[in-house]
PyMOL Python script that loads the backbone (N, CA, C, O; Angstrom):
from pymol import cmd

cmd.read_pdbstr("""\
ATOM      1  N   UNK A   1     -12.188  -3.313  10.159  1.00  0.00           N
ATOM      2  CA  UNK A   1     -12.448  -2.428   8.572  1.00  0.00           C
ATOM      3  C   UNK A   1     -13.701  -2.291   8.087  1.00  0.00           C
ATOM      4  O   UNK A   1     -13.989  -3.294   7.435  1.00  0.00           O
ATOM      5  N   UNK A   2     -14.716  -1.370   8.118  1.00  0.00           N
ATOM      6  CA  UNK A   2     -15.893  -1.977   7.584  1.00  0.00           C
ATOM      7  C   UNK A   2     -15.986  -0.697   6.181  1.00  0.00           C
ATOM      8  O   UNK A   2     -16.999  -0.360   5.568  1.00  0.00           O
ATOM      9  N   UNK A   3     -15.060  -0.372   6.060  1.00  0.00           N
ATOM     10  CA  UNK A   3     -15.086  -0.111   4.288  1.00  0.00           C
ATOM     11  C   UNK A   3     -13.878  -0.889   3.922  1.00  0.00           C
ATOM     12  O   UNK A   3     -13.251  -0.155   3.159  1.00  0.00           O
ATOM     13  N   UNK A   4     -13.299  -1.892   4.062  1.00  0.00           N
ATOM     14  CA  UNK A   4     -11.854  -2.469   3.439  1.00  0.00           C
ATOM     15  C   UNK A   4     -12.462  -3.181   1.975  1.00  0.00           C
ATOM     16  O   UNK A   4     -13.631  -3.489   1.746  1.00  0.00           O
ATOM     17  N   UNK A   5     -11.348  -3.322   1.138  1.00  0.00           N
ATOM     18  CA  UNK A   5     -12.154  -3.294  -0.015  1.00  0.00           C
ATOM     19  C   UNK A   5     -11.062  -4.940  -0.518  1.00  0.00           C
ATOM     20  O   UNK A   5      -9.867  -5.044  -0.239  1.00  0.00           O
ATOM     21  N   UNK A   6     -11.841  -5.967  -1.233  1.00  0.00           N
ATOM     22  CA  UNK A   6     -10.936  -7.054  -1.123  1.00  0.00           C
ATOM     23  C   UNK A   6     -10.508  -6.993  -2.673  1.00  0.00           C
ATOM     24  O   UNK A   6     -11.524  -7.132  -3.354  1.00  0.00           O
ATOM     25  N   UNK A   7      -9.253  -6.820  -3.538  1.00  0.00           N
ATOM     26  CA  UNK A   7      -8.722  -7.013  -4.615  1.00  0.00           C
ATOM     27  C   UNK A   7      -8.725  -8.176  -5.275  1.00  0.00           C
ATOM     28  O   UNK A   7      -8.449  -9.182  -4.622  1.00  0.00           O
ATOM     29  N   UNK A   8      -9.027  -8.303  -6.672  1.00  0.00           N
ATOM     30  CA  UNK A   8      -9.534  -9.035  -7.030  1.00  0.00           C
ATOM     31  C   UNK A   8      -8.073  -9.898  -7.935  1.00  0.00           C
ATOM     32  O   UNK A   8      -7.941 -11.096  -8.184  1.00  0.00           O
ATOM     33  N   UNK A   9      -7.466  -9.134  -8.144  1.00  0.00           N
ATOM     34  CA  UNK A   9      -6.263  -9.151  -9.248  1.00  0.00           C
ATOM     35  C   UNK A   9      -5.505  -7.974  -9.229  1.00  0.00           C
ATOM     36  O   UNK A   9      -6.006  -6.967  -8.730  1.00  0.00           O
ATOM     37  N   UNK A  10      -3.825  -7.931  -9.923  1.00  0.00           N
ATOM     38  CA  UNK A  10      -3.055  -6.970  -9.397  1.00  0.00           C
ATOM     39  C   UNK A  10      -3.501  -5.840  -9.478  1.00  0.00           C
ATOM     40  O   UNK A  10      -3.160  -5.023  -8.623  1.00  0.00           O
ATOM     41  N   UNK A  11      -4.561  -5.391 -10.724  1.00  0.00           N
ATOM     42  CA  UNK A  11      -5.002  -3.873 -10.822  1.00  0.00           C
ATOM     43  C   UNK A  11      -5.858  -3.574  -9.955  1.00  0.00           C
ATOM     44  O   UNK A  11      -6.106  -2.415  -9.623  1.00  0.00           O
ATOM     45  N   UNK A  12      -6.454  -4.678  -9.450  1.00  0.00           N
ATOM     46  CA  UNK A  12      -7.246  -3.974  -7.657  1.00  0.00           C
ATOM     47  C   UNK A  12      -6.076  -3.902  -6.849  1.00  0.00           C
ATOM     48  O   UNK A  12      -5.950  -2.848  -6.225  1.00  0.00           O
ATOM     49  N   UNK A  13      -5.338  -4.619  -6.731  1.00  0.00           N
ATOM     50  CA  UNK A  13      -4.858  -4.514  -5.472  1.00  0.00           C
ATOM     51  C   UNK A  13      -3.888  -3.160  -5.285  1.00  0.00           C
ATOM     52  O   UNK A  13      -3.622  -2.519  -4.267  1.00  0.00           O
ATOM     53  N   UNK A  14      -3.258  -2.897  -7.357  1.00  0.00           N
ATOM     54  CA  UNK A  14      -2.133  -1.357  -7.038  1.00  0.00           C
ATOM     55  C   UNK A  14      -2.841  -0.381  -6.812  1.00  0.00           C
ATOM     56  O   UNK A  14      -2.270   0.600  -6.335  1.00  0.00           O
ATOM     57  N   UNK A  15      -4.803  -0.278  -7.155  1.00  0.00           N
ATOM     58  CA  UNK A  15      -5.417   0.847  -6.960  1.00  0.00           C
ATOM     59  C   UNK A  15      -5.979   0.987  -5.304  1.00  0.00           C
ATOM     60  O   UNK A  15      -6.108   2.024  -4.652  1.00  0.00           O
ATOM     61  N   UNK A  16      -6.298  -0.628  -4.827  1.00  0.00           N
ATOM     62  CA  UNK A  16      -6.147  -0.331  -3.498  1.00  0.00           C
ATOM     63  C   UNK A  16      -5.015   0.142  -2.465  1.00  0.00           C
ATOM     64  O   UNK A  16      -4.984   0.736  -1.387  1.00  0.00           O
ATOM     65  N   UNK A  17      -4.142  -0.409  -3.321  1.00  0.00           N
ATOM     66  CA  UNK A  17      -2.663   0.235  -2.398  1.00  0.00           C
ATOM     67  C   UNK A  17      -2.593   1.372  -2.289  1.00  0.00           C
ATOM     68  O   UNK A  17      -2.290   2.006  -1.278  1.00  0.00           O
ATOM     69  N   UNK A  18      -3.000   1.948  -3.829  1.00  0.00           N
ATOM     70  CA  UNK A  18      -2.484   3.612  -4.208  1.00  0.00           C
ATOM     71  C   UNK A  18      -3.603   4.511  -3.397  1.00  0.00           C
ATOM     72  O   UNK A  18      -3.534   5.694  -3.064  1.00  0.00           O
ATOM     73  N   UNK A  19      -4.736   3.477  -3.176  1.00  0.00           N
ATOM     74  CA  UNK A  19      -6.105   4.784  -2.225  1.00  0.00           C
ATOM     75  C   UNK A  19      -5.406   4.311  -1.083  1.00  0.00           C
ATOM     76  O   UNK A  19      -5.257   5.389  -0.509  1.00  0.00           O
ATOM     77  N   UNK A  20      -4.914   3.541  -0.404  1.00  0.00           N
ATOM     78  CA  UNK A  20      -4.645   3.274   1.167  1.00  0.00           C
ATOM     79  C   UNK A  20      -3.419   4.525   1.274  1.00  0.00           C
ATOM     80  O   UNK A  20      -3.570   5.556   1.928  1.00  0.00           O
ATOM     81  N   UNK A  21      -2.621   4.299   0.758  1.00  0.00           N
ATOM     82  CA  UNK A  21      -1.054   5.179   0.928  1.00  0.00           C
ATOM     83  C   UNK A  21      -1.887   6.653   0.698  1.00  0.00           C
ATOM     84  O   UNK A  21      -2.178   7.156   1.783  1.00  0.00           O
ATOM     85  N   UNK A  22      -2.295   7.384  -0.381  1.00  0.00           N
ATOM     86  CA  UNK A  22      -3.117   8.963  -0.641  1.00  0.00           C
ATOM     87  C   UNK A  22      -3.804   8.965   0.755  1.00  0.00           C
ATOM     88  O   UNK A  22      -3.497   9.893   1.503  1.00  0.00           O
ATOM     89  N   UNK A  23      -4.852   7.875   1.274  1.00  0.00           N
ATOM     90  CA  UNK A  23      -5.452   8.144   2.449  1.00  0.00           C
ATOM     91  C   UNK A  23      -4.705   8.515   3.772  1.00  0.00           C
ATOM     92  O   UNK A  23      -5.032   9.538   4.374  1.00  0.00           O
ATOM     93  N   UNK A  24      -3.811   7.789   4.189  1.00  0.00           N
ATOM     94  CA  UNK A  24      -2.633   8.119   4.729  1.00  0.00           C
ATOM     95  C   UNK A  24      -2.047   8.709   5.101  1.00  0.00           C
ATOM     96  O   UNK A  24      -1.877   8.835   6.314  1.00  0.00           O
ATOM     97  N   UNK A  25      -1.198   9.637   3.811  1.00  0.00           N
ATOM     98  CA  UNK A  25      -0.424  10.660   3.561  1.00  0.00           C
ATOM     99  C   UNK A  25      -1.749  12.240   3.670  1.00  0.00           C
ATOM    100  O   UNK A  25      -1.302  13.328   4.034  1.00  0.00           O
ATOM    101  N   UNK A  26      -2.867  12.135   3.406  1.00  0.00           N
ATOM    102  CA  UNK A  26      -4.408  13.045   3.072  1.00  0.00           C
ATOM    103  C   UNK A  26      -4.211  13.131   4.862  1.00  0.00           C
ATOM    104  O   UNK A  26      -3.989  14.196   5.438  1.00  0.00           O
ATOM    105  N   UNK A  27      -4.285  12.364   5.269  1.00  0.00           N
ATOM    106  CA  UNK A  27      -4.480  12.057   6.771  1.00  0.00           C
ATOM    107  C   UNK A  27      -3.178  12.723   8.185  1.00  0.00           C
ATOM    108  O   UNK A  27      -3.335  13.233   9.294  1.00  0.00           O
ATOM    109  N   UNK A  28      -2.081  12.387   7.428  1.00  0.00           N
ATOM    110  CA  UNK A  28      -1.116  12.937   8.397  1.00  0.00           C
ATOM    111  C   UNK A  28      -0.811  11.911   8.654  1.00  0.00           C
ATOM    112  O   UNK A  28      -0.770  12.164   9.858  1.00  0.00           O
ATOM    113  N   UNK A  29      -0.423  10.479   8.597  1.00  0.00           N
ATOM    114  CA  UNK A  29       0.468   9.400   8.555  1.00  0.00           C
ATOM    115  C   UNK A  29       1.479   9.087   7.257  1.00  0.00           C
ATOM    116  O   UNK A  29       1.277   8.740   6.094  1.00  0.00           O
ATOM    117  N   UNK A  30       2.675   9.388   8.055  1.00  0.00           N
ATOM    118  CA  UNK A  30       3.807   9.313   6.870  1.00  0.00           C
ATOM    119  C   UNK A  30       4.461   7.432   6.334  1.00  0.00           C
ATOM    120  O   UNK A  30       5.140   6.604   6.942  1.00  0.00           O
ATOM    121  N   UNK A  31       3.824   7.431   4.959  1.00  0.00           N
ATOM    122  CA  UNK A  31       3.651   5.738   4.318  1.00  0.00           C
ATOM    123  C   UNK A  31       4.823   5.507   4.368  1.00  0.00           C
ATOM    124  O   UNK A  31       5.229   4.375   4.631  1.00  0.00           O
ATOM    125  N   UNK A  32       5.578   6.455   4.144  1.00  0.00           N
ATOM    126  CA  UNK A  32       7.250   5.881   3.934  1.00  0.00           C
ATOM    127  C   UNK A  32       7.968   5.290   4.708  1.00  0.00           C
ATOM    128  O   UNK A  32       8.359   5.893   5.708  1.00  0.00           O
ATOM    129  N   UNK A  33       8.326   4.037   4.497  1.00  0.00           N
ATOM    130  CA  UNK A  33       9.377   3.357   5.321  1.00  0.00           C
ATOM    131  C   UNK A  33       9.047   1.699   5.125  1.00  0.00           C
ATOM    132  O   UNK A  33       8.670   1.204   4.063  1.00  0.00           O
ATOM    133  N   UNK A  34       9.294   0.887   6.512  1.00  0.00           N
ATOM    134  CA  UNK A  34       9.555  -0.474   6.435  1.00  0.00           C
ATOM    135  C   UNK A  34       8.247  -0.757   7.236  1.00  0.00           C
ATOM    136  O   UNK A  34       8.203  -0.288   8.373  1.00  0.00           O
ATOM    137  N   UNK A  35       6.947  -1.622   6.684  1.00  0.00           N
ATOM    138  CA  UNK A  35       5.475  -2.116   7.684  1.00  0.00           C
ATOM    139  C   UNK A  35       6.246  -3.587   7.529  1.00  0.00           C
ATOM    140  O   UNK A  35       6.973  -3.989   6.621  1.00  0.00           O
ATOM    141  N   UNK A  36       5.806  -4.245   8.772  1.00  0.00           N
ATOM    142  CA  UNK A  36       5.512  -5.667   8.595  1.00  0.00           C
ATOM    143  C   UNK A  36       4.121  -6.198   8.662  1.00  0.00           C
ATOM    144  O   UNK A  36       3.166  -5.656   9.219  1.00  0.00           O
ATOM    145  N   UNK A  37       4.136  -7.382   7.989  1.00  0.00           N
ATOM    146  CA  UNK A  37       2.424  -7.399   7.724  1.00  0.00           C
ATOM    147  C   UNK A  37       2.372  -9.285   7.873  1.00  0.00           C
ATOM    148  O   UNK A  37       2.940 -10.155   7.213  1.00  0.00           O
ATOM    149  N   UNK A  38       1.564  -9.349   8.867  1.00  0.00           N
ATOM    150  CA  UNK A  38       1.094 -10.790   8.960  1.00  0.00           C
ATOM    151  C   UNK A  38      -0.459 -11.088   8.936  1.00  0.00           C
ATOM    152  O   UNK A  38      -1.399 -10.403   9.339  1.00  0.00           O
ATOM    153  N   UNK A  39      -0.422 -12.496   8.252  1.00  0.00           N
ATOM    154  CA  UNK A  39      -1.496 -12.978   8.489  1.00  0.00           C
ATOM    155  C   UNK A  39      -2.307 -13.575   9.562  1.00  0.00           C
ATOM    156  O   UNK A  39      -2.328 -14.806   9.561  1.00  0.00           O
ATOM    157  N   UNK A  40      -3.017 -12.939  10.527  1.00  0.00           N
ATOM    158  CA  UNK A  40      -3.504 -13.450  11.866  1.00  0.00           C
ATOM    159  C   UNK A  40      -3.763 -14.902  11.856  1.00  0.00           C
ATOM    160  O   UNK A  40      -4.503 -14.987  10.876  1.00  0.00           O
ATOM    161  N   UNK A  41      -3.646 -15.951  12.258  1.00  0.00           N
ATOM    162  CA  UNK A  41      -4.112 -16.975  12.267  1.00  0.00           C
ATOM    163  C   UNK A  41      -3.486 -17.915  11.741  1.00  0.00           C
ATOM    164  O   UNK A  41      -3.871 -19.084  11.759  1.00  0.00           O
ATOM    165  N   UNK A  42      -2.189 -17.405  11.080  1.00  0.00           N
ATOM    166  CA  UNK A  42      -0.824 -18.132  10.061  1.00  0.00           C
ATOM    167  C   UNK A  42       0.217 -17.723   9.985  1.00  0.00           C
ATOM    168  O   UNK A  42       0.626 -17.066   9.027  1.00  0.00           O
ATOM    169  N   UNK A  43       0.965 -18.069  11.131  1.00  0.00           N
ATOM    170  CA  UNK A  43       2.746 -18.074  11.389  1.00  0.00           C
ATOM    171  C   UNK A  43       3.412 -17.768  10.207  1.00  0.00           C
ATOM    172  O   UNK A  43       4.314 -16.959   9.991  1.00  0.00           O
ATOM    173  N   UNK A  44       2.788 -18.590   9.430  1.00  0.00           N
ATOM    174  CA  UNK A  44       3.703 -18.992   8.314  1.00  0.00           C
ATOM    175  C   UNK A  44       3.286 -18.064   6.902  1.00  0.00           C
ATOM    176  O   UNK A  44       3.092 -18.779   5.920  1.00  0.00           O
ATOM    177  N   UNK A  45       3.110 -16.467   6.647  1.00  0.00           N
ATOM    178  CA  UNK A  45       2.859 -15.573   5.876  1.00  0.00           C
ATOM    179  C   UNK A  45       2.612 -14.129   6.645  1.00  0.00           C
ATOM    180  O   UNK A  45       1.552 -13.631   7.024  1.00  0.00           O
ATOM    181  N   UNK A  46       4.147 -13.568   6.754  1.00  0.00           N
ATOM    182  CA  UNK A  46       4.717 -12.707   6.801  1.00  0.00           C
ATOM    183  C   UNK A  46       5.173 -11.561   5.470  1.00  0.00           C
ATOM    184  O   UNK A  46       5.394 -12.103   4.387  1.00  0.00           O
ATOM    185  N   UNK A  47       5.268 -10.505   5.515  1.00  0.00           N
ATOM    186  CA  UNK A  47       5.912 -10.005   5.049  1.00  0.00           C
ATOM    187  C   UNK A  47       6.390  -8.709   5.649  1.00  0.00           C
ATOM    188  O   UNK A  47       5.887  -8.232   6.666  1.00  0.00           O
ATOM    189  N   UNK A  48       7.448  -8.120   4.935  1.00  0.00           N
ATOM    190  CA  UNK A  48       8.245  -6.775   5.067  1.00  0.00           C
ATOM    191  C   UNK A  48       7.923  -5.814   3.728  1.00  0.00           C
ATOM    192  O   UNK A  48       8.588  -5.879   2.694  1.00  0.00           O
ATOM    193  N   UNK A  49       6.638  -4.795   3.958  1.00  0.00           N
ATOM    194  CA  UNK A  49       6.647  -4.036   3.125  1.00  0.00           C
ATOM    195  C   UNK A  49       7.124  -2.739   2.729  1.00  0.00           C
ATOM    196  O   UNK A  49       6.224  -1.936   2.975  1.00  0.00           O
ATOM    197  N   UNK A  50       8.174  -2.132   2.204  1.00  0.00           N
ATOM    198  CA  UNK A  50       8.912  -1.486   1.858  1.00  0.00           C
ATOM    199  C   UNK A  50       8.323   0.220   1.314  1.00  0.00           C
ATOM    200  O   UNK A  50       8.029  -0.044   0.148  1.00  0.00           O
ATOM    201  N   UNK A  51       8.101   1.270   1.437  1.00  0.00           N
ATOM    202  CA  UNK A  51       7.261   2.128   0.630  1.00  0.00           C
ATOM    203  C   UNK A  51       7.959   3.472   0.623  1.00  0.00           C
ATOM    204  O   UNK A  51       7.709   4.264   1.532  1.00  0.00           O
ATOM    205  N   UNK A  52       8.797   3.781  -0.315  1.00  0.00           N
ATOM    206  CA  UNK A  52       9.860   4.695  -0.683  1.00  0.00           C
ATOM    207  C   UNK A  52       9.022   5.998  -1.985  1.00  0.00           C
ATOM    208  O   UNK A  52       8.126   5.704  -2.776  1.00  0.00           O
ATOM    209  N   UNK A  53       9.432   6.864  -1.884  1.00  0.00           N
ATOM    210  CA  UNK A  53       8.741   8.481  -2.088  1.00  0.00           C
ATOM    211  C   UNK A  53       9.503   8.418  -3.826  1.00  0.00           C
ATOM    212  O   UNK A  53      10.728   8.341  -3.741  1.00  0.00           O
ATOM    213  N   UNK A  54       9.082   8.435  -5.013  1.00  0.00           N
ATOM    214  CA  UNK A  54       9.822   8.527  -6.298  1.00  0.00           C
ATOM    215  C   UNK A  54       8.842   9.741  -7.107  1.00  0.00           C
ATOM    216  O   UNK A  54       7.656  10.037  -7.256  1.00  0.00           O
ATOM    217  N   UNK A  55      10.244  10.219  -7.518  1.00  0.00           N
ATOM    218  CA  UNK A  55      10.080  11.347  -8.854  1.00  0.00           C
ATOM    219  C   UNK A  55       9.799  10.378 -10.029  1.00  0.00           C
ATOM    220  O   UNK A  55      10.433   9.323  -9.996  1.00  0.00           O
ATOM    221  N   UNK A  56       8.992  10.561 -11.006  1.00  0.00           N
ATOM    222  CA  UNK A  56       9.009  10.481 -12.124  1.00  0.00           C
ATOM    223  C   UNK A  56       9.615  11.568 -13.250  1.00  0.00           C
ATOM    224  O   UNK A  56       9.127  12.684 -13.075  1.00  0.00           O
ATOM    225  N   UNK A  57      10.335  11.517 -14.096  1.00  0.00           N
ATOM    226  CA  UNK A  57      10.493  12.592 -14.944  1.00  0.00           C
ATOM    227  C   UNK A  57       9.305  12.560 -16.101  1.00  0.00           C
ATOM    228  O   UNK A  57       8.872  11.565 -16.682  1.00  0.00           O
ATOM    229  N   UNK A  58       8.785  14.368 -16.313  1.00  0.00           N
ATOM    230  CA  UNK A  58       7.256  14.042 -16.903  1.00  0.00           C
ATOM    231  C   UNK A  58       8.021  13.652 -18.786  1.00  0.00           C
ATOM    232  O   UNK A  58       9.122  13.698 -19.334  1.00  0.00           O
ATOM    233  N   UNK A  59       6.956  13.385 -19.056  1.00  0.00           N
ATOM    234  CA  UNK A  59       7.239  12.833 -20.367  1.00  0.00           C
ATOM    235  C   UNK A  59       6.914  13.028 -21.353  1.00  0.00           C
ATOM    236  O   UNK A  59       5.804  12.567 -21.617  1.00  0.00           O
ATOM    237  N   UNK A  60       7.685  13.849 -22.547  1.00  0.00           N
ATOM    238  CA  UNK A  60       7.586  14.878 -23.499  1.00  0.00           C
ATOM    239  C   UNK A  60       6.877  14.937 -24.831  1.00  0.00           C
ATOM    240  O   UNK A  60       6.986  15.648 -25.829  1.00  0.00           O
ATOM    241  N   UNK A  61       6.125  13.944 -24.480  1.00  0.00           N
ATOM    242  CA  UNK A  61       5.565  13.631 -26.038  1.00  0.00           C
ATOM    243  C   UNK A  61       4.145  14.365 -26.168  1.00  0.00           C
ATOM    244  O   UNK A  61       3.509  14.297 -27.220  1.00  0.00           O
TER     245      UNK A  61
END
""", "prot")
cmd.dss("prot")
cmd.show_as("cartoon", "prot")
cmd.util.cbc("prot")
cmd.orient("prot")
């Protein structure tokens, strides 16, 4: 991926994940569900990522 962004901290990670989910959804890929993620070249690093859609109540502040 030529436009890959490498997050340096939790804030960057959250922003990159938000952008990735938004881009997937906008382009017709449903991001909801379970996704297997592995680091190439190292069989010891595997994650299962679950994405669920939630609805938050609006604040009445």
